[in-house]
KOLDREN-995631 format. One line per 5 residues: number of its first residue (from 0); their letters; for each residue z, x negated, y of N, C-alpha, C, O. Coordinates in nm, 2 decimals, decimal comma. Each point is the difference from the previous one (the first is absolute). Example, Ala and Ser with C-alpha at 12.3 -4.5 7.8 and 13.67 -1.06 7.14 Angstrom:
REM KOLDREN-995631
0 = as = 0,78 -1,32 -0,57 0,00 0,09 0,12 0,00 -0,09 0,12 0,07 -0,10 0,00 ~ -0,14 0,14 0,11 0,00 -0,09 0,11 0,08 0,08 0,11 0,01 -0,05 0,11
//
This chain:
REM KOLDREN-995631
0 = mmpfd = 2,26 3,51 -2,61 -0,04 -0,09 0,10 0,05 0,10 0,15 -0,02 0,12 -0,01 ~ 0,06 -0,16 0,11 0,06 0,08 0,14 -0,15 -0,03 0,07 -0,07 -0,10 -0,03 ~ 0,04 0,21 0,12 -0,11 0,01 0,09 -0,03 -0,10 0,08 -0,12 -0,02 0,03 ~ 0,20 -0,05 0,01 0,04 -0,13 0,11 -0,02 -0,12 -0,09 0,00 -0,11 0,07 ~ -0,03 0,10 -0,18 -0,05 -0,14 -0,09 -0,14 -0,03 0,04 -0,03 -0,11 0,01
5 = kdiia = -0,06 0,22 0,01 -0,13 -0,02 0,02 -0,01 -0,09 0,12 -0,06 -0,11 0,01 ~ 0,11 0,17 0,07 0,00 -0,05 0,15 0,08 -0,11 0,04 -0,01 -0,05 0,11 ~ 0,11 -0,02 -0,23 0,02 -0,11 0,02 -0,07 -0,11 -0,07 0,01 -0,12 0,03 ~ -0,08 0,16 -0,13 -0,10 -0,09 -0,10 -0,09 -0,01 0,12 -0,01 -0,12 0,04 ~ -0,09 0,21 0,05 -0,08 -0,03 0,05 0,03 -0,06 0,13 -0,10 -0,07 0,04
10 = glsil = 0,18 0,07 0,03 0,07 -0,09 0,10 0,02 -0,16 -0,04 -0,02 -0,10 0,07 ~ 0,07 0,11 -0,21 0,02 -0,17 -0,06 -0,11 -0,06 0,02 -0,01 -0,11 0,04 ~ -0,13 0,21 -0,10 -0,13 -0,02 -0,03 -0,05 -0,05 0,12 -0,05 -0,12 0,00 ~ 0,04 0,21 0,13 -0,03 -0,06 0,13 0,03 -0,12 0,03 -0,08 -0,08 0,04 ~ 0,23 0,05 -0,08 0,09 -0,14 0,08 -0,09 -0,11 -0,09 -0,06 -0,09 0,05
15 = alvgi = 0,06 0,12 -0,20 -0,08 -0,12 -0,05 -0,10 -0,05 0,01 -0,03 -0,11 -0,02 ~ -0,09 0,26 0,07 -0,11 -0,06 0,04 -0,03 -0,08 0,14 -0,09 -0,07 0,03 ~ 0,20 0,11 0,05 -0,02 -0,05 0,14 0,08 -0,14 0,00 -0,01 -0,08 0,09 ~ 0,09 0,04 -0,20 0,04 -0,14 -0,01 -0,10 -0,07 -0,06 -0,05 -0,09 0,07 ~ 0,02 0,10 -0,18 -0,13 -0,03 -0,04 -0,11 -0,03 0,11 -0,05 -0,12 0,00
20 = silvs = 0,01 0,23 0,08 -0,08 -0,04 0,10 0,01 -0,10 0,09 -0,09 -0,07 0,04 ~ 0,23 0,07 -0,01 0,07 -0,13 0,10 -0,03 -0,14 -0,06 -0,06 -0,09 0,06 ~ 0,11 0,08 -0,18 -0,01 -0,11 -0,11 -0,15 -0,06 0,02 -0,03 -0,11 0,05 ~ -0,04 0,19 -0,11 -0,14 0,01 0,01 -0,06 -0,09 0,13 -0,09 -0,08 -0,02 ~ 0,14 0,11 0,15 -0,07 0,02 0,11 0,06 -0,16 0,05 -0,06 -0,08 0,06
25 = laiha = 0,17 0,08 -0,09 0,09 -0,16 0,04 -0,07 -0,07 -0,11 -0,03 -0,11 0,05 ~ 0,00 0,10 -0,15 -0,07 -0,08 -0,09 -0,12 -0,05 0,05 -0,03 -0,11 -0,03 ~ -0,08 0,18 0,10 -0,13 -0,02 0,06 0,02 -0,05 0,11 -0,08 -0,09 0,04 ~ 0,21 0,14 0,06 0,02 -0,09 0,09 0,04 -0,12 0,01 -0,01 -0,06 0,11 ~ 0,08 0,01 -0,23 0,05 -0,13 -0,02 -0,16 -0,06 -0,05 -0,05 -0,09 0,06
30 = ficyl = 0,00 0,13 -0,14 -0,11 -0,08 -0,06 -0,11 -0,06 0,16 -0,06 -0,11 0,02 ~ 0,06 0,20 0,04 -0,10 0,01 0,11 0,06 -0,14 0,07 -0,06 -0,10 0,03 ~ 0,22 0,11 0,00 0,07 -0,12 0,06 -0,02 -0,09 -0,06 -0,04 -0,10 0,06 ~ 0,08 0,08 -0,19 -0,09 -0,11 -0,08 -0,14 -0,07 0,02 -0,02 -0,12 0,00 ~ -0,05 0,22 0,01 -0,13 -0,04 -0,02 0,00 -0,10 0,15 -0,03 -0,12 0,00
35 = lyrcy = 0,07 0,18 0,13 -0,01 -0,05 0,09 0,11 -0,13 0,04 -0,02 -0,08 0,09 ~ 0,13 0,08 -0,16 0,06 -0,14 -0,01 -0,09 -0,07 -0,06 -0,06 -0,06 0,09 ~ 0,02 0,04 -0,21 -0,09 -0,06 -0,05 -0,10 -0,07 0,11 0,00 -0,12 0,02 ~ -0,07 0,20 0,03 -0,10 -0,02 0,13 0,06 -0,10 0,07 -0,04 -0,11 -0,02 ~ 0,15 0,13 0,11 0,04 -0,09 0,08 0,07 -0,11 -0,05 0,01 -0,11 0,06
40 = dripp = 0,04 0,12 -0,16 0,03 -0,14 -0,08 -0,08 -0,11 -0,04 0,03 -0,12 -0,01 ~ -0,17 0,19 -0,01 -0,11 -0,08 -0,03 -0,05 -0,10 0,14 -0,02 -0,12 0,01 ~ 0,02 0,22 0,10 -0,04 -0,08 0,13 0,11 -0,09 0,04 0,11 0,03 0,02 ~ -0,18 -0,15 0,00 0,10 -0,15 0,02 0,10 0,08 0,14 -0,03 0,10 0,08 ~ 0,11 -0,15 -0,09 0,14 0,01 0,10 -0,05 -0,03 0,14 0,07 0,06 0,08
45 = qfrrq = -0,16 -0,13 -0,03 -0,04 -0,02 0,14 -0,08 0,11 0,06 0,00 0,03 0,12 ~ -0,05 0,02 -0,22 -0,14 0,11 0,03 0,09 0,14 0,00 -0,05 0,08 0,08 ~ 0,17 -0,04 -0,14 0,06 0,13 -0,03 0,03 0,04 0,14 0,03 -0,10 0,08 ~ -0,04 0,21 -0,03 0,03 0,08 0,08 0,12 0,10 0,00 0,06 0,05 0,10 ~ -0,03 -0,06 -0,25 0,12 0,08 -0,02 0,06 -0,09 -0,13 -0,07 -0,08 -0,07
50 = qpamv = 0,23 0,11 0,06 0,06 -0,09 -0,13 -0,06 0,10 -0,09 -0,04 0,11 0,04 ~ 0,03 -0,15 -0,18 -0,03 0,09 -0,11 0,11 0,09 -0,04 -0,02 0,11 -0,04 ~ 0,15 -0,15 0,05 0,09 0,12 -0,04 0,00 0,12 0,13 0,04 0,12 -0,02 ~ -0,08 -0,17 0,11 0,02 0,13 0,06 -0,08 0,11 -0,04 0,04 0,11 0,05 ~ -0,14 -0,09 -0,12 -0,07 0,10 -0,04 0,08 0,07 -0,07 -0,04 0,12 -0,02
55 = wllmi = 0,17 -0,14 -0,05 0,08 0,11 -0,06 0,07 0,06 0,06 0,08 0,08 -0,05 ~ -0,09 -0,10 0,23 0,04 0,11 0,07 -0,07 0,15 0,00 0,05 0,10 0,05 ~ -0,17 -0,12 -0,10 -0,10 0,11 -0,03 0,07 0,13 -0,09 -0,03 0,11 -0,01 ~ 0,17 -0,18 -0,07 0,06 0,11 -0,05 0,11 0,06 0,04 0,08 0,06 -0,07 ~ -0,10 -0,09 0,20 0,11 0,12 0,06 -0,07 0,12 0,05 -0,12 -0,01 0,05
60 = pcfai = 0,18 0,13 -0,05 -0,08 0,10 0,01 0,00 0,02 0,17 0,10 -0,04 0,07 ~ -0,23 0,11 -0,01 0,01 0,01 0,11 -0,05 -0,15 0,08 -0,10 -0,03 0,06 ~ 0,18 -0,01 -0,08 0,00 -0,17 0,08 -0,16 -0,06 -0,04 -0,06 -0,04 0,10 ~ 0,02 0,05 -0,22 -0,11 -0,04 -0,05 -0,15 0,05 0,10 -0,10 -0,07 0,02 ~ 0,14 0,19 0,02 -0,13 0,05 0,09 -0,05 -0,10 0,10 -0,12 -0,02 0,03
65 = vwnff = 0,24 -0,05 0,02 0,00 -0,07 0,11 -0,03 -0,16 -0,03 -0,07 -0,08 0,07 ~ 0,15 0,07 -0,18 -0,02 -0,16 -0,07 -0,13 -0,02 -0,08 -0,03 -0,11 -0,06 ~ -0,04 0,22 0,07 -0,14 0,01 -0,05 -0,09 -0,09 0,10 -0,10 -0,07 -0,03 ~ 0,14 0,08 0,13 -0,09 -0,07 0,12 0,05 -0,14 -0,03 -0,09 -0,08 -0,02 ~ 0,20 0,02 0,00 0,07 -0,11 0,02 -0,06 -0,10 -0,17 0,01 -0,12 0,00
70 = vyppl = -0,05 0,19 -0,09 -0,02 -0,07 -0,13 -0,19 0,03 -0,02 -0,07 -0,09 -0,03 ~ 0,04 0,18 0,06 -0,14 -0,02 -0,06 -0,10 -0,07 0,09 -0,07 -0,09 -0,04 ~ 0,06 0,13 0,17 -0,09 -0,08 0,12 0,02 -0,16 -0,03 -0,09 -0,07 -0,04 ~ 0,23 0,01 0,08 0,03 -0,11 -0,03 0,00 -0,09 -0,11 0,03 -0,11 0,02 ~ -0,08 0,17 -0,14 -0,01 -0,02 -0,17 -0,14 -0,04 0,05 -0,05 -0,11 -0,04
75 = sksfk = -0,05 0,21 0,14 -0,14 -0,03 0,00 -0,03 -0,15 0,05 -0,07 -0,09 -0,04 ~ 0,17 0,09 0,17 -0,02 -0,09 0,10 0,03 -0,13 -0,07 -0,07 -0,10 0,00 ~ 0,17 0,11 -0,07 0,04 -0,11 -0,04 -0,09 -0,08 -0,16 -0,01 -0,12 -0,02 ~ -0,04 0,22 -0,04 -0,15 -0,03 -0,08 -0,11 -0,07 0,10 -0,07 -0,09 -0,03 ~ 0,06 0,16 0,17 -0,12 -0,05 0,07 0,06 -0,13 0,08 -0,08 -0,05 0,07
80 = ayfds = 0,17 0,00 -0,09 0,06 -0,12 0,08 -0,03 -0,11 -0,11 -0,03 -0,12 0,03 ~ 0,05 0,15 -0,16 0,02 -0,08 -0,09 -0,18 -0,06 -0,03 -0,04 -0,11 0,00 ~ -0,03 0,23 -0,01 -0,13 -0,01 -0,06 -0,08 -0,03 0,14 -0,12 -0,02 -0,02 ~ 0,16 0,00 0,17 -0,03 -0,07 0,08 0,01 -0,14 0,00 -0,08 -0,08 0,05 ~ 0,18 0,04 -0,11 0,06 -0,18 0,00 -0,08 -0,06 -0,10 -0,02 -0,12 0,01
85 = inrtd = -0,04 0,19 -0,11 -0,08 -0,04 -0,10 -0,16 0,02 0,04 -0,08 -0,05 -0,07 ~ 0,03 0,14 0,20 -0,11 -0,01 0,04 -0,05 0,08 -0,09 -0,08 -0,06 -0,07 ~ 0,10 0,20 0,03 -0,04 0,10 -0,08 -0,02 0,09 0,08 0,10 0,04 0,05 ~ -0,22 0,02 -0,01 -0,04 0,10 0,10 -0,05 0,12 -0,08 -0,04 0,10 0,05 ~ 0,04 -0,13 -0,16 -0,08 0,13 -0,11 0,11 0,14 -0,02 -0,03 0,11 -0,04
90 = vgdcq = 0,17 -0,16 0,08 0,09 0,10 -0,02 0,03 0,15 0,10 0,07 0,10 -0,01 ~ -0,19 -0,15 0,12 0,06 0,08 0,11 0,12 0,06 0,08 0,05 -0,08 0,08 ~ 0,00 0,18 -0,09 0,09 0,00 0,07 0,14 0,01 -0,11 0,11 0,02 0,05 ~ -0,12 -0,05 -0,20 0,05 0,03 -0,06 0,12 0,13 -0,05 0,11 0,01 -0,05 ~ -0,20 0,07 0,09 0,06 0,15 -0,04 0,10 0,04 0,14 0,07 0,11 0,00
95 = esigl = -0,06 -0,18 0,09 0,07 0,06 0,12 0,02 0,14 0,04 0,10 0,07 0,02 ~ -0,29 -0,04 0,00 0,02 0,09 0,04 0,02 0,13 -0,09 0,03 0,11 0,06 ~ -0,04 -0,10 -0,17 0,07 0,06 -0,12 0,15 0,00 -0,01 0,06 0,10 -0,04 ~ 0,01 -0,23 0,08 0,13 0,03 -0,02 0,05 0,09 0,12 0,08 0,09 -0,01 ~ -0,13 -0,12 0,12 0,02 0,08 0,14 -0,03 0,17 -0,01 0,05 0,09 0,06
100 = aysic = -0,17 -0,09 -0,15 -0,04 0,16 -0,01 0,10 0,04 -0,11 0,03 0,11 0,04 ~ 0,02 -0,14 -0,13 0,11 0,04 -0,08 0,12 -0,01 0,07 0,09 0,07 -0,06 ~ -0,06 -0,12 0,14 0,15 0,01 0,07 0,00 0,12 0,09 0,10 0,06 0,02 ~ -0,22 -0,03 0,03 -0,02 0,09 0,12 -0,01 0,15 -0,09 0,06 0,11 0,03 ~ -0,14 -0,12 -0,13 0,03 0,10 -0,12 0,10 0,04 0,00 0,02 0,12 0,01
105 = gvasl = 0,06 -0,18 -0,03 0,17 0,02 -0,09 0,09 0,04 0,12 0,11 0,05 -0,03 ~ -0,14 -0,07 0,15 0,05 0,05 0,11 -0,03 0,15 0,01 0,08 0,09 0,01 ~ -0,22 -0,08 -0,01 -0,10 0,15 0,02 0,05 0,05 -0,09 0,04 0,11 0,04 ~ -0,01 -0,12 -0,18 0,04 0,09 -0,11 0,12 0,07 0,02 0,05 0,08 -0,08 ~ 0,03 -0,13 0,23 0,13 0,08 0,00 -0,05 0,13 0,09 0,09 0,08 0,02
110 = vpylg = -0,19 -0,06 0,02 -0,03 0,11 0,08 -0,05 0,10 -0,11 -0,09 -0,01 -0,08 ~ 0,17 0,13 0,11 -0,06 0,13 -0,08 -0,12 0,03 0,01 -0,06 0,01 0,10 ~ -0,01 0,02 -0,23 -0,10 0,04 -0,01 -0,12 -0,12 0,00 -0,08 0,00 -0,09 ~ 0,09 -0,08 0,21 -0,09 -0,10 -0,01 0,06 -0,11 -0,12 -0,06 -0,10 -0,03 ~ 0,17 0,13 0,00 0,05 -0,11 -0,11 -0,10 0,01 -0,12 -0,06 -0,10 -0,05
115 = cltgv = 0,05 0,22 0,00 -0,08 0,01 -0,13 -0,12 -0,10 0,00 -0,04 -0,07 -0,09 ~ -0,01 0,08 0,20 -0,15 -0,09 0,00 0,04 -0,14 0,00 -0,03 -0,08 -0,09 ~ 0,11 0,05 0,20 0,03 -0,13 0,03 0,08 -0,11 -0,12 -0,02 -0,12 -0,03 ~ 0,13 0,22 -0,04 0,07 -0,04 -0,11 -0,10 -0,07 -0,13 0,03 -0,09 -0,07 ~ -0,16 0,18 0,07 -0,08 -0,01 -0,10 -0,08 -0,16 0,04 -0,01 -0,11 -0,06
120 = galvl = -0,04 0,15 0,18 -0,06 -0,14 0,08 0,08 -0,13 -0,01 -0,05 -0,11 -0,02 ~ 0,17 0,14 0,04 0,11 -0,13 -0,03 0,00 -0,04 -0,12 0,00 -0,12 -0,02 ~ 0,00 0,20 -0,08 0,00 -0,04 -0,15 -0,12 -0,10 -0,05 0,01 -0,09 -0,08 ~ -0,15 0,15 0,16 -0,09 -0,05 -0,06 -0,02 -0,15 0,08 -0,04 -0,10 -0,06 ~ 0,07 0,10 0,15 0,02 -0,10 0,10 0,09 -0,11 -0,06 -0,03 -0,12 0,00
125 = liiyl = 0,15 0,15 -0,05 0,07 -0,07 -0,05 -0,03 -0,07 -0,13 0,03 -0,12 -0,03 ~ -0,09 0,20 -0,04 -0,03 -0,05 -0,14 -0,16 -0,11 0,03 -0,04 -0,09 -0,07 ~ -0,02 0,14 0,17 -0,11 -0,12 0,05 0,05 -0,15 0,05 -0,05 -0,11 -0,01 ~ 0,15 0,15 0,08 0,06 -0,09 0,07 0,08 -0,11 -0,12 -0,04 -0,12 0,01 ~ 0,15 0,15 -0,11 0,03 -0,07 -0,09 -0,10 -0,06 -0,08 0,00 -0,12 -0,01
130 = iktnd = -0,08 0,18 -0,04 -0,14 -0,03 -0,04 -0,05 -0,14 0,04 0,01 -0,10 -0,07 ~ -0,06 0,12 0,18 -0,06 -0,11 0,06 0,10 -0,11 0,04 -0,04 -0,12 -0,01 ~ 0,15 0,15 0,05 0,11 -0,11 0,03 0,04 -0,09 -0,10 0,03 -0,12 0,01 ~ -0,02 0,20 -0,12 0,01 -0,05 -0,12 -0,09 -0,14 -0,05 0,03 -0,11 -0,03 ~ -0,17 0,17 0,06 -0,12 -0,11 -0,02 0,01 -0,10 0,09 -0,02 -0,12 -0,03
135 = lknqi = 0,04 0,16 0,17 0,03 -0,14 0,07 0,14 -0,09 -0,02 0,02 -0,12 0,05 ~ 0,05 0,19 -0,12 0,12 -0,07 -0,04 -0,03 -0,09 -0,13 0,07 -0,10 -0,02 ~ -0,18 0,15 -0,05 -0,05 -0,07 -0,12 -0,09 -0,12 0,06 -0,01 -0,10 -0,07 ~ -0,05 0,10 0,20 -0,07 -0,10 0,01 0,07 -0,11 0,09 -0,08 -0,08 0,06 ~ 0,20 0,06 -0,04 0,12 -0,07 0,04 0,06 -0,11 -0,13 0,08 0,05 -0,08
140 = pav = -0,11 -0,15 0,08 0,05 -0,11 -0,13 0,15 0,05 0,00 0,07 0,01 0,10 ~ -0,03 0,02 -0,23 0,16 -0,01 -0,04 0,07 -0,15 0,04 -0,05 -0,11 -0,04 ~ 0,14 0,12 0,10 0,07 -0,15 0,02 0,10 -0,01 -0,11 0,07 -0,11 -0,01
//
């Protein structure tokens, strides 16, 4: 074996690891978009603040940082409008504050040094938001 063969193997290994990481990240983002899509789709059309298919724009890198504000809080407002129409007041703000906090943490995670803390906070808020909105979705009868 020649001495540069180890370097080539190391480089290819790093490239494979980066590729796998990107694929896993895309799969996670696609799953999140799917969950959000299902939530929007369950809400009757007259109460939606956003069309279900628009959540897939979150798959666009960088654009998603801004688009979060057009997906998460409006989803909560859509749930709130539906539950208000059937006189359900026990749902609070339908996680609007959590969706807004997640969107803000997503932007703040771009700030150097601060991003370490807000990135973790954003992840926690996203998990809470998805669990609670999925619960709200399940309270709406399927059509």
